N, C-alpha and C positions, 0 to 999 in steps of 0.2 A: 578273537580272544578266546579263552579257555572257559567254555561256559559249565561244565562240571567241576568237580572238587578234586579230580584226578590231574596229575602234572601232564602236559602234553607229551606225546611220545615223539622220538627223535623224527620219524617217519612222517609224522603228522607236520612237523616243523619245516621239514626239508620239502614237503609237498607244497607247502605255501610259499616257499622262499624263491623270490623272483631276484636273480643275480643283478638284473639292470636296475631294479627299484631299491634293492635292499644291499647294494654292494658295500656298504661301510658296516654292516651288521655282520659281526662274525662269531659273536657269543649269544648264548640264550639270554642272559640278562640284558644285554642290548637291546634284543628283540621285545623283551618284556617291558622294559623302560620306554622304549619308542611307543609301544603300543597302548602303554597307560599316557602317554603324553596325548596321543591321538584320541583316546577315549575321553581325557578331560579337556579336550580342545585347547592344550597348551603347547603347542610345538615349538614355541619360543624359548621353552625352558625344557627340552628333551634332554639336554646333557643332565640337568639335575635328577630327572626320573631314572635315567640310566644309572647314574651313582647311586641313587637310592637303591634300586634293583639289585646292585652290586653288595651294598654295605647293609641294609636294613633287612631283617628276617621277612621272608617272603609271607609267611601267616599273617603278620602284621600288616603288609601292605595290602594285602587280599582283604583283611578286614575294613581296611579303610577305604580301598576301592568300592566294596559292596554297599558301604554306609553312604558312599557319595552316589552312587548307582541309583539307590533306593530314594534318596533325597531330592526333593525340587528346589534346587540353589541356583543363585544367579552366578555365582562365582565357584563352579566345582574345584578349580585348583586351589582356592583358599581353604575351602572346606575340606580338601583331602590333607593339605599340609596340616591343618588345626587338628584332625582325628588322629594323623601319625603322631603328632605331638602328645595328644592325650593318651594314646595307646603306651605311648614309649613311658610317660609319667605313670601309668597304671603298672608297667614293669617295674619300674625303679621302686616303686612302693611295695611291691609284691602283691599286687591286687589280682594280676594274671601272670601266668608263666610265659617265659619268653618264647617258647616253643608251642605256644597255643594253637590248637587246629582252628580252622576256620569253621564256623557251625552255621 
């Protein structure tokens, strides 16, 4: 996963790409969604995370991911989905900007 705040370069992604293991991943958002499912230990719902990686703004997903990473939760997937929902509510009410950077 990307440890810094900068997006991964294409060279870094291709360097880690294993065509035998990652044969169904052809887009960056698919890799991000799959990695998110692995990090949350929820591979059964990897399609959901891939769809979210495509549709939901990346800064919002990153903010929720870092929130879950820092928390000691029994169910990381539930906490992640809750945080995404809360952040979407904040965007809707105007409390945060849609393109908010992860800080």
